[in-house]
Each structure stands twice: as structure tokens, then as C-alpha cells.
N, C-alpha and C positions, 0 to 999 in steps of 0.2 A: 420584623416579622414575629407575630404572636401566634403560637400554635397550641391548640388544645389536643390532648391525647386521652383516649378512652381504652381501658384495659378490662377485659372480662373473660379471660381464658380459663380460669379455674374458680376459686372461691373468694377472690377479692374483686370488688367493683371499684376500679380506680379511675379518677378523673384528674388530670394534671394540666397545668398551663405554664408555658415557658416563653421567654423572649430570647431569640437568638441575637447575640452580640457581635459586633464587627470583628472581634478576634477569633470567632469560631466557637466560642463557648456559649452556654445558655444560662439565663437568669431564671430562677424559680419564682413564679408568681402565685401559684396555687397548687395544693396537693391534698386531694380528698380521697380517702379510702374507706369503704364499708366492707367489713369482712363477715363471712357467714361461717367462720371456722367453728364457732360454738355450736352451731346447728348440726355439724358433722361429727362432733366429738364422740357422741354416744355410739356411733357406727364404726369408729376406729379408722375413718378415712372419708374422703370427699364423696358424697352421693350426688351424681350429676343432676338429677331432677331437682333436688333441694337447692343446689348451687344456681341453677337457671332461674328458679322462682325468686331466690334472694336477689339476683341481679335485676330482675324485673321491678322489684320493690325499691331498690336502692339507686338505680341509674339516674333518673330525672332529678331527685333531690341532690345527688352528688354533683351533677352538672350545675345546678343552680347555686350550690354553695361555692363551687370553684369560681364561677363567674363573679359572684359577690366578693370573694376574697381577692381576686385579681383586679377588681374594680373596673370591669369591662362589660359591655353588653353582648359582644360576640368576638371570637378570635378571627385572625386573618386566614387560618387554615385549620382543618380538623384531621387528625390521624387516629387510627384505630387498629387494634390487634385483629388480624384476619386469621391467624393461626400461628403455631400449633396450639392445641388446647382441647377442651371438652366441647363437643359439637353444639349442644344446646346453650351453653354459657357464651360461646363465641357469637352465636346468632343474636343474642340480646344486645350485646355491645355494638355489633356491626349495624343492626337495624336502627338503633338509636343514633349512631354516628351518621348514617346515611340520611336519616330524617332531618337532623339538625343541619347538616351540610346543605341539603336541598332548601330548607327553609331560610337559612342565612345566605344562601347563594355564595358559598365559599368553596375553595378547592378541598377535595377529599382524598386522603391517602391511606391505602390498605397496607399495613406493615406486619413484619414478623416479630412476634413476641420476644424471641431470643436476641435479636439485634437490639431491642430496647434495653435488655439487661446490660449490654456492653455500653451503649450510648449514654446511659444515665450517669456514668462515672464522670463525664465532662462537667457536670454541674458542680462538682467539688474540686476537680483537679485540672480543669481547663481543657484546651484542645488535646486530642489524643494522637500520639505518634503511632507509627506501625507497631502492632502489639500482638501478643497471644492472649486470648481470654479464656479463663476457666469458668464455666457456668455450672453451678451445682444447685439443684433444687429437688423438690419432691417428685417432679416429673421428668427432669432433664439432668444429664451430666455430659457436657461437651467440652472439647478443646477446639478453639476457633482461631483462625488467623485473620487479623483485621488490618487491612492496608489503609482504608479510608472509610469512615462511617457512612459516607454518602454512596458507597459502592457495595456490591454484593460481598458477603463474608464467606470465607472458605472454611469448611469443617475439616479438621485434622483427625478427630477421633470422637467417639461417643461410647456410651455404655452398651454392651451387647445383651444385657438383661435388666436388672433393677437399677434405677437411678439411685444415687447416693442418699438423697433425702428420703426416698422411699424405704431404703434399707434402715435408716434411722427410725422411721415410723414403725416398721415391722419388728425391729428389735425391742423398741420401747413397749410395744403391745405384748411381745413375748415375755417381757419382764414385769408386766402389769403396771406400767407407768403412764398409760393413757395416751391420748392424741391431742395435739401433734407431738411427736416424739423427740424432735431435734432439741428444743430448748431444755427439756427436763433431763435428757441424757447428758447434755453439755454441763448442766449444773451438777448432776450427781457424779460425773466423771472427775470433777475437781477433788473429790474425796477419795478417789481410787488410785491404784497403781497401774499406769499404762503398760508396764512390762510384766504384769502378773500372769497374763494368759497369752500364749503365743498364737493368736488368731492369724489365719492365712492372708497373704497379700495377693489377690487375684490378678491375673493378666500381667504378671511381672517376670515371666520366664523369658529366656533368650530367644525363643521362637514365637513368642506372643506379639501381637501388633503393638507398636511402640506407643500409640496414643489412645488405644481403646481401653475401656474399663469393664470390670465385672464384679458385682457385689453380691450376687446370689449365693456363691459358695461361702462367702464370709457370713452371710445371714444364716446359712445352714449350719456352719460351724458353731455359731452362738447357740442355735437351737439344740444341737447335739450336746454341747457342754451343759446346758440347763437340764436337759433330759437325764444325763448321766448323774448330775448332782442330786436331782430329785429321786432317781432310782436308788442311789446309795444313801439317801437320807441326810445328805450334807446341806448345810445352810448356804443359800446362794449369796456369794459376795458381789452384790449388785454394783457397788461403786467400782470394783475392779473389772467387772464385765463391761460396764459402760466405758471406763477409761481405756481398756484394751481394745474394745471394738472401735471407739472413736480414733484411737491412735492408728489402727490399721487403715481406716478410711482416709484419714488425713495424710498418712504416709504415701499411699498410692497416688492420691490426687495431686499432691504438691510435687512429688518426684516426676510424674509424667508432664506436669505443666512446665516445670523448669526445663526439663529435657526438650520439650517442644520449642520453647523460646530460644534455646541454644541452637537447636537444629535449623530453625528457619532464619536465624540471624537477627533477632530483635532483642532489644534490651529493656522491654516493658512487658510486665505481666499484669493483667486486669482480672480481678475476681468479681463475679456477679451471681445473682440467684440467692434465694432465701437461705439455703444451707451454708452459704459462706459467712453467715452471721456466727457460725460455730467458732468458738474461741481457739480451739486447737488447730483447725484448718487455717485460720488467720495467722496464728503465731508460727506454725511450721512453715507456711508460705513465706513469711517475713524472714525467718532464719535461713531458708534455702535460697531465697532471692538475694539476700545480703551476701551470702557466701559465693554466689555465682556472679555478683556484680549486676544484678537485674533490678530495675525499679519496679516496686510493687505498688499498684493502685487499687485501693479497696474503698468503695462507697460506704457511707455509714449504713448500719443495718436497716434503717427505715427505707432506704432507697434500693436495697438488695432484694427485698421481697417484692411481689407483684404490685405495681402501682401505675397510675396513668401518666405520671411525670416521665417515666422512661420512654413511653410511646410518643409523648409530645417532643421529647428531646431527640429521639431517632427521627421523627418527622421533620424537625428543624434541619437536621443534617441532610436528610434525603432531599428536601426542597432546595437547600443550598447547593447540593450536588447536581441540580438541574433535572431531577426526575419529574416527569409529567404527572398530573393528578390521575388518580385511579377512576375508573368508570363506576358509577353508582350501581351498576349491575354485577360487579365483582362478587364472587361467592366466597364464603368462609372455607377454610381448608384445615381441618383438625390435624392433618399430618404434614403440614407445610414444611418443606426442607429448609434448613437454616440458610442455604445458599440463595434462597429467594427472599431478599431483604424487603421487597415491596412488590405489589401487584398493580 
């Protein structure tokens, strides 16, 4: 079974092609991604209209390149992100997927973007046992329980305000470091002291929800620190701010992820989403998983960011799980809950 996946939920136009293998893993055949991030940089964040227009320009060339790379004329099935994401951006990918599925007369599967971030790990590490997944990106921060990739996923917790990746972007903007903020903050943090500033750890009190997150207060604490330093005429210790902020985010994310794995009785933790490319999140997760006897699975950074391969991989698992094809009349859902793996 060869499956093509199309992803257009935000600012990456992704087209991936995989072949499902007998052991339940997937083989990567093609991975094409066209990003419009440079067009959004001067605005300090993703502009939905610009993202939609960029998808319109990139989608057909990306599909043609993926088919050529895979050496096929058409796949056996086509999967697409139906949600969550930006409304206009989703419409472009879904419209293209429906058109190609109808023209090729192949099954069409409408899938959840978040499930793709979990499924893509099987490309590197093979079949996935029952696990807890920590998804961290500019738009999402979730703790998920995964029993089988072909079945609905259970949400254990999520952010009640800002996503972790969004907090990285906002703090970077506050420090004048540009957009996207995650990579530059990670780089600068290597020169700073993570213990220099005692930034708060949100949602970690004894009465707070065990698996939910909050980063708005942390972002505000950084802003207040910067304002105080400027008011007093002190030079901003940007490397220390970056390192201390990053440490606070990684501390809460990994602590709650390991706690969730222990609570539900699984010995595997999977990281996914663009922000898990952050070096401190990865290293702290590894330290805590090792101490707790938990196996950590982290895809390479290229697969953590939005791409079509993750949707193709999820599609392969959903198909193997016996899910029927979606109707071509299915609508996009920008607020699609993670428990709805497919429509």
C-alpha cells in the first residue's frame, strides 16, 4: 500500500509518500516541503491570507515533485490534513487532495494533523507500542495517550493559553531576535546560564491539573524582567534570559510528560512537533526518561516540523486499522479535536 499525504494546516505545504511494510512500519518514498516562513517574518508571525496564497502556488508543483521522486504515477490512497489549523490554509490542501483522489479514482482519507505528528515517528523507530506523546509546536502543546495509531487518540492534557512554541516566538520578539523565535533562542541559550533568572513554572502547583500547561505567565514574567532592566538602565543579559526561559519551558514539559507516562502505565514517550527540535527539551526529556526507565522516541528534526510524510504515515496506519475512506464531501475543521483521528 503506497499512500500520499498532503499537509497545509499552517505555513508549510507538505507532500509525502510512504509505503506501509508488513511489520507495521513505513518506508519513506518522497518528502517535499515548501515553506512560506520567510514571507511571514516581517510580520512577526504567520499571516493566514499570505499562508493560503503560498499554498495555492506550491501545492501542485510539490505533488509533481513527490511523484517523480517516488517514481510512481499515482498512489494507492491519498490522505490529507482536515484540521486543526488555519481555515484558509486547510481549504487549499483539502481541495487539492479531493481533486486528485477523484481524478485518480483512489480512496481519500481526511486526517487529524496532531495524529500525524505521532505517527511519523514510526518511520525511524518502527512499530509503536502503547505510548504517551508530547506534542509541542507554535500552535499546539498536548499530552496524548496512544494505544494504537489506527485508533482514536486520547488527550490527557493541553495548554490553557499560549502554546509553548508560541511563547518562544513571543519572547524572541520581545528580545528583538526576529521570527521564528525557537531556533534563535535555542542557539543563544547555549551561551547563557539557565539558573541565572528564576522564571516561574506555570501549572505545577499541587492543585493544578496534572497534565495541563500554561505559558502565558512565563511570557509575562520575561516581559516584566525586560521592562525592569530597561527602566533601571541595565544591559539586558539576553543569553541568560534565553537560557532561563528555555529551562522553564523544558522543565514543565518534560516533568508532566514523564508523569503522564508513569500514571497511565506505559514505558514509551514520543516527542513530536516543531518545538521538540529544541535542544534543551530533547536533552531534559532524555535525562528524565532514563532516570524513570522510560524509552524516549524522538524523530529527526526534519520530521518533527509540519510535513506531508506524517499525514501519509498516519494514513497508512488508519487504513491498516480498517477505517473506511472519507467522503469527498467532508468539510475542513480548524478546531478538530485530537480524539477525532479521521473523518
